[in-house]
N, CA, C and O atoms as a GROMACS GRO file, in nm:
protein
  324
    1MET      N    1   1.291   3.301  -3.693
    1MET     CA    2   1.200   3.185  -3.692
    1MET      C    3   1.130   3.179  -3.555
    1MET      O    4   1.007   3.165  -3.551
    2PHE      N    5   1.204   3.188  -3.444
    2PHE     CA    6   1.143   3.185  -3.309
    2PHE      C    7   1.150   3.328  -3.252
    2PHE      O    8   1.223   3.351  -3.155
    3ASP      N    9   1.081   3.416  -3.304
    3ASP     CA   10   1.088   3.553  -3.256
    3ASP      C   11   0.986   3.582  -3.147
    3ASP      O   12   0.986   3.693  -3.093
    4ARG      N   13   0.896   3.484  -3.112
    4ARG     CA   14   0.798   3.513  -3.007
    4ARG      C   15   0.852   3.489  -2.873
    4ARG      O   16   0.940   3.404  -2.859
    5ASP      N   17   0.806   3.560  -2.770
    5ASP     CA   18   0.851   3.545  -2.638
    5ASP      C   19   0.772   3.437  -2.565
    5ASP      O   20   0.663   3.465  -2.516
    6TYR      N   21   0.823   3.314  -2.558
    6TYR     CA   22   0.750   3.202  -2.506
    6TYR      C   23   0.736   3.211  -2.352
    6TYR      O   24   0.636   3.164  -2.298
    7GLU      N   25   0.831   3.268  -2.281
    7GLU     CA   26   0.818   3.282  -2.136
    7GLU      C   27   0.697   3.366  -2.097
    7GLU      O   28   0.633   3.340  -1.996
    8ALA      N   29   0.666   3.466  -2.176
    8ALA     CA   30   0.549   3.550  -2.138
    8ALA      C   31   0.419   3.477  -2.161
    8ALA      O   32   0.317   3.513  -2.101
    9GLU      N   33   0.418   3.375  -2.246
    9GLU     CA   34   0.296   3.303  -2.276
    9GLU      C   35   0.263   3.192  -2.173
    9GLU      O   36   0.151   3.143  -2.168
   10LEU      N   37   0.362   3.154  -2.091
   10LEU     CA   38   0.339   3.045  -1.992
   10LEU      C   39   0.247   3.092  -1.881
   10LEU      O   40   0.264   3.200  -1.825
   11ASP      N   41   0.149   3.008  -1.851
   11ASP     CA   42   0.054   3.046  -1.743
   11ASP      C   43   0.088   2.962  -1.623
   11ASP      O   44   0.101   2.840  -1.637
   12ASP      N   45   0.102   3.022  -1.503
   12ASP     CA   46   0.140   2.950  -1.382
   12ASP      C   47   0.036   2.847  -1.342
   12ASP      O   48   0.072   2.745  -1.283
   13SER      N   49  -0.090   2.868  -1.371
   13SER     CA   50  -0.188   2.767  -1.334
   13SER      C   51  -0.185   2.643  -1.422
   13SER      O   52  -0.228   2.535  -1.380
   14GLU      N   53  -0.133   2.659  -1.545
   14GLU     CA   54  -0.117   2.540  -1.630
   14GLU      C   55   0.008   2.463  -1.596
   14GLU      O   56   0.012   2.341  -1.612
   15TYR      N   57   0.111   2.531  -1.548
   15TYR     CA   58   0.237   2.465  -1.516
   15TYR      C   59   0.276   2.500  -1.372
   15TYR      O   60   0.361   2.586  -1.350
   16PRO      N   61   0.214   2.434  -1.275
   16PRO     CA   62   0.252   2.468  -1.135
   16PRO      C   63   0.391   2.408  -1.110
   16PRO      O   64   0.436   2.318  -1.179
   17GLU      N   65   0.454   2.463  -1.009
   17GLU     CA   66   0.587   2.409  -0.971
   17GLU      C   67   0.572   2.272  -0.914
   17GLU      O   68   0.481   2.244  -0.836
   18GLU      N   69   0.663   2.185  -0.952
   18GLU     CA   70   0.661   2.051  -0.897
   18GLU      C   71   0.705   2.050  -0.754
   18GLU      O   72   0.800   2.118  -0.718
   19PRO      N   73   0.636   1.972  -0.670
   19PRO     CA   74   0.682   1.970  -0.528
   19PRO      C   75   0.813   1.897  -0.515
   19PRO      O   76   0.843   1.803  -0.588
   20ASN      N   77   0.889   1.943  -0.421
   20ASN     CA   78   1.022   1.881  -0.387
   20ASN      C   79   0.998   1.763  -0.300
   20ASN      O   80   0.960   1.777  -0.184
   21ASP      N   81   1.020   1.642  -0.354
   21ASP     CA   82   0.993   1.518  -0.286
   21ASP      C   83   1.102   1.485  -0.183
   21ASP      O   84   1.083   1.396  -0.100
   22ASP      N   85   1.212   1.552  -0.187
   22ASP     CA   86   1.327   1.520  -0.100
   22ASP      C   87   1.294   1.550   0.050
   22ASP      O   88   1.330   1.472   0.138
   23ASP      N   89   1.228   1.660   0.076
   23ASP     CA   90   1.196   1.695   0.215
   23ASP      C   91   1.047   1.690   0.240
   23ASP      O   92   0.993   1.775   0.309
   24ASP      N   93   0.981   1.593   0.184
   24ASP     CA   94   0.837   1.579   0.198
   24ASP      C   95   0.801   1.491   0.323
   24ASP      O   96   0.781   1.371   0.310
   25ASP      N   97   0.794   1.551   0.438
   25ASP     CA   98   0.761   1.483   0.564
   25ASP      C   99   0.852   1.367   0.593
   25ASP      O  100   0.804   1.257   0.621
   26THR      N  101   0.983   1.387   0.588
   26THR     CA  102   1.075   1.286   0.624
   26THR      C  103   1.150   1.327   0.749
   26THR      O  104   1.167   1.446   0.777
   27ILE      N  105   1.195   1.224   0.825
   27ILE     CA  106   1.273   1.244   0.944
   27ILE      C  107   1.392   1.152   0.939
   27ILE      O  108   1.388   1.053   0.866
   28PRO      N  109   1.500   1.180   1.012
   28PRO     CA  110   1.611   1.085   1.009
   28PRO      C  111   1.583   0.968   1.102
   28PRO      O  112   1.522   0.987   1.207
   29CYS      N  113   1.623   0.853   1.068
   29CYS     CA  114   1.606   0.733   1.148
   29CYS      C  115   1.698   0.751   1.271
   29CYS      O  116   1.814   0.789   1.254
   30PRO      N  117   1.648   0.725   1.394
   30PRO     CA  118   1.736   0.743   1.514
   30PRO      C  119   1.845   0.638   1.517
   30PRO      O  120   1.940   0.656   1.593
   31HIS      N  121   1.839   0.529   1.440
   31HIS     CA  122   1.935   0.426   1.448
   31HIS      C  123   2.039   0.436   1.341
   31HIS      O  124   2.158   0.426   1.370
   32CYS      N  125   1.997   0.455   1.213
   32CYS     CA  126   2.100   0.460   1.104
   32CYS      C  127   2.113   0.601   1.045
   32CYS      O  128   2.210   0.628   0.973
   33GLY      N  129   2.020   0.691   1.074
   33GLY     CA  130   2.032   0.832   1.027
   33GLY      C  131   1.984   0.860   0.890
   33GLY      O  132   1.992   0.975   0.846
   34LEU      N  133   1.934   0.759   0.815
   34LEU     CA  134   1.880   0.780   0.682
   34LEU      C  135   1.742   0.838   0.689
   34LEU      O  136   1.674   0.824   0.790
   35SER      N  137   1.700   0.906   0.580
   35SER     CA  138   1.566   0.968   0.583
   35SER      C  139   1.458   0.868   0.554
   35SER      O  140   1.466   0.791   0.459
   36VAL      N  141   1.353   0.871   0.639
   36VAL     CA  142   1.239   0.787   0.630
   36VAL      C  143   1.113   0.874   0.642
   36VAL      O  144   1.119   0.984   0.696
   37TYR      N  145   1.001   0.824   0.593
   37TYR     CA  146   0.876   0.900   0.607
   37TYR      C  147   0.833   0.909   0.750
   37TYR      O  148   0.850   0.814   0.826
   38GLU      N  149   0.777   1.022   0.790
   38GLU     CA  150   0.739   1.047   0.926
   38GLU      C  151   0.631   0.948   0.974
   38GLU      O  152   0.626   0.912   1.092
   39GLU      N  153   0.545   0.904   0.882
   39GLU     CA  154   0.434   0.814   0.920
   39GLU      C  155   0.477   0.669   0.931
   39GLU      O  156   0.398   0.586   0.976
   40ALA      N  157   0.597   0.636   0.892
   40ALA     CA  158   0.649   0.501   0.889
   40ALA      C  159   0.668   0.448   1.031
   40ALA      O  160   0.708   0.524   1.119
   41GLU      N  161   0.639   0.319   1.056
   41GLU     CA  162   0.662   0.260   1.186
   41GLU      C  163   0.808   0.209   1.198
   41GLU      O  164   0.872   0.217   1.303
   42ARG      N  165   0.855   0.156   1.081
   42ARG     CA  166   0.993   0.097   1.079
   42ARG      C  167   1.075   0.161   0.971
   42ARG      O  168   1.023   0.209   0.870
   43CYS      N  169   1.204   0.162   0.995
   43CYS     CA  170   1.298   0.216   0.896
   43CYS      C  171   1.313   0.116   0.780
   43CYS      O  172   1.334  -0.003   0.802
   44LEU      N  173   1.302   0.162   0.662
   44LEU     CA  174   1.316   0.074   0.544
   44LEU      C  175   1.454   0.022   0.527
   44LEU      O  176   1.473  -0.083   0.465
   45TYR      N  177   1.553   0.090   0.580
   45TYR     CA  178   1.694   0.056   0.555
   45TYR      C  179   1.752  -0.040   0.666
   45TYR      O  180   1.818  -0.138   0.636
   46CYS      N  181   1.725  -0.007   0.794
   46CYS     CA  182   1.785  -0.085   0.899
   46CYS      C  183   1.684  -0.180   0.963
   46CYS      O  184   1.723  -0.279   1.025
   47GLY      N  185   1.552  -0.151   0.948
   47GLY     CA  186   1.451  -0.239   1.002
   47GLY      C  187   1.411  -0.212   1.147
   47GLY      O  188   1.322  -0.279   1.200
   48HIS      N  189   1.475  -0.115   1.214
   48HIS     CA  190   1.440  -0.079   1.355
   48HIS      C  191   1.310   0.002   1.352
   48HIS      O  192   1.279   0.073   1.257
   49TYR      N  193   1.237  -0.014   1.465
   49TYR     CA  194   1.122   0.075   1.490
   49TYR      C  195   1.163   0.213   1.516
   49TYR      O  196   1.266   0.236   1.580
   50LEU      N  197   1.084   0.312   1.470
   50LEU     CA  198   1.128   0.453   1.487
   50LEU      C  199   1.097   0.504   1.627
   50LEU      O  200   1.160   0.598   1.675
   51SER      N  201   1.000   0.442   1.693
   51SER     CA  202   0.970   0.487   1.830
   51SER      C  203   0.944   0.367   1.917
   51SER      O  204   0.916   0.258   1.866
   52VAL      N  205   0.952   0.385   2.049
   52VAL     CA  206   0.934   0.282   2.144
   52VAL      C  207   0.783   0.238   2.140
   52VAL      O  208   0.752   0.120   2.157
   53GLU      N  209   0.695   0.330   2.119
   53GLU     CA  210   0.552   0.299   2.118
   53GLU      C  211   0.516   0.201   2.002
   53GLU      O  212   0.425   0.119   2.014
   54ASP      N  213   0.590   0.215   1.892
   54ASP     CA  214   0.550   0.125   1.776
   54ASP      C  215   0.617  -0.012   1.788
   54ASP      O  216   0.570  -0.108   1.727
   55ALA      N  217   0.725  -0.024   1.865
   55ALA     CA  218   0.790  -0.155   1.873
   55ALA      C  219   0.707  -0.256   1.956
   55ALA      O  220   0.646  -0.219   2.056
   56PRO      N  221   0.705  -0.379   1.916
   56PRO     CA  222   0.631  -0.480   1.994
   56PRO      C  223   0.700  -0.501   2.127
   56PRO      O  224   0.823  -0.496   2.136
   57ARG      N  225   0.622  -0.524   2.230
   57ARG     CA  226   0.675  -0.547   2.363
   57ARG      C  227   0.734  -0.682   2.378
   57ARG      O  228   0.665  -0.782   2.355
   58ARG      N  229   0.858  -0.690   2.414
   58ARG     CA  230   0.928  -0.820   2.429
   58ARG      C  231   0.976  -0.826   2.570
   58ARG      O  232   1.028  -0.728   2.623
   59TYR      N  233   0.958  -0.943   2.632
   59TYR     CA  234   1.006  -0.966   2.766
   59TYR      C  235   1.148  -1.024   2.757
   59TYR      O  236   1.180  -1.093   2.660
   60PRO      N  237   1.230  -0.998   2.853
   60PRO     CA  238   1.364  -1.061   2.860
   60PRO      C  239   1.350  -1.209   2.878
   60PRO      O  240   1.250  -1.255   2.934
   61TRP      N  241   1.449  -1.287   2.833
   61TRP     CA  242   1.448  -1.430   2.842
   61TRP      C  243   1.439  -1.479   2.984
   61TRP      O  244   1.376  -1.581   3.011
   62TRP      N  245   1.504  -1.405   3.075
   62TRP     CA  246   1.505  -1.449   3.220
   62TRP      C  247   1.369  -1.434   3.279
   62TRP      O  248   1.331  -1.510   3.368
   63PHE      N  249   1.293  -1.336   3.232
   63PHE     CA  250   1.155  -1.318   3.285
   63PHE      C  251   1.065  -1.433   3.242
   63PHE      O  252   0.988  -1.486   3.322
   64VAL      N  253   1.075  -1.469   3.116
   64VAL     CA  254   0.991  -1.583   3.059
   64VAL      C  255   1.032  -1.708   3.127
   64VAL      O  256   0.946  -1.787   3.166
   65LEU      N  257   1.164  -1.731   3.143
   65LEU     CA  258   1.210  -1.855   3.211
   65LEU      C  259   1.165  -1.861   3.359
   65LEU      O  260   1.120  -1.965   3.406
   66GLY      N  261   1.176  -1.751   3.429
   66GLY     CA  262   1.130  -1.744   3.569
   66GLY      C  263   0.982  -1.767   3.581
   66GLY      O  264   0.940  -1.833   3.675
   67PHE      N  265   0.899  -1.715   3.488
   67PHE     CA  266   0.759  -1.740   3.495
   67PHE      C  267   0.730  -1.886   3.470
   67PHE      O  268   0.646  -1.943   3.539
   68LEU      N  269   0.794  -1.949   3.376
   68LEU     CA  270   0.766  -2.090   3.347
   68LEU      C  271   0.812  -2.178   3.459
   68LEU      O  272   0.744  -2.275   3.491
   69LEU      N  273   0.926  -2.150   3.523
   69LEU     CA  274   0.968  -2.226   3.637
   69LEU      C  275   0.874  -2.211   3.760
   69LEU      O  276   0.850  -2.306   3.834
   70SER      N  277   0.824  -2.090   3.776
   70SER     CA  278   0.727  -2.066   3.885
   70SER      C  279   0.596  -2.147   3.858
   70SER      O  280   0.540  -2.205   3.950
   71MET      N  281   0.552  -2.150   3.735
   71MET     CA  282   0.435  -2.231   3.703
   71MET      C  283   0.460  -2.378   3.730
   71MET      O  284   0.372  -2.446   3.781
   72VAL      N  285   0.576  -2.429   3.699
   72VAL     CA  286   0.606  -2.569   3.723
   72VAL      C  287   0.607  -2.593   3.872
   72VAL      O  288   0.554  -2.697   3.913
   73VAL      N  289   0.662  -2.511   3.956
   73VAL     CA  290   0.665  -2.530   4.098
   73VAL      C  291   0.523  -2.528   4.156
   73VAL      O  292   0.487  -2.614   4.236
   74VAL      N  293   0.442  -2.429   4.113
   74VAL     CA  294   0.306  -2.418   4.162
   74VAL      C  295   0.223  -2.537   4.117
   74VAL      O  296   0.149  -2.592   4.198
   75LEU      N  297   0.231  -2.577   3.997
   75LEU     CA  298   0.154  -2.693   3.949
   75LEU      C  299   0.200  -2.824   4.018
   75LEU      O  300   0.119  -2.911   4.049
   76GLY      N  301   0.334  -2.836   4.040
   76GLY     CA  302   0.387  -2.950   4.119
   76GLY      C  303   0.337  -2.952   4.259
   76GLY      O  304   0.306  -3.058   4.313
   77TRP      N  305   0.329  -2.839   4.318
   77TRP     CA  306   0.280  -2.834   4.459
   77TRP      C  307   0.130  -2.864   4.466
   77TRP      O  308   0.086  -2.933   4.557
   78ILE      N  309   0.051  -2.813   4.369
   78ILE     CA  310  -0.094  -2.845   4.371
   78ILE      C  311  -0.115  -2.991   4.333
   78ILE      O  312  -0.206  -3.053   4.387
   79TRP      N  313  -0.038  -3.048   4.245
   79TRP     CA  314  -0.060  -3.187   4.207
   79TRP      C  315  -0.023  -3.284   4.316
   79TRP      O  316  -0.079  -3.394   4.323
   80ARG      N  317   0.072  -3.246   4.402
   80ARG     CA  318   0.112  -3.332   4.516
   80ARG      C  319  -0.001  -3.336   4.623
   80ARG      O  320  -0.007  -3.435   4.695
   81TRP      N  321  -0.082  -3.246   4.637
   81TRP     CA  322  -0.184  -3.246   4.740
   81TRP      C  323  -0.291  -3.338   4.702
   81TRP      O  324  -0.388  -3.353   4.775
   0.00000   0.00000   0.00000
């Protein structure tokens, strides 16, 4: 019934190989180690930024507090005059 050779009839242009999505431009997250896309800014699993350049710049609490206290002292000194 099936005496024809079907493998010989397949054309590679009609049935190209499917790309392997597992290693499609992925890198391991430096924090949790899971695979994320190379173009991603943040890890989908742990939420950390993948590079320092992508992370928003945050000042330490003591820097913000020191700046605010300095402004209070300067404004108090100016207001006194």
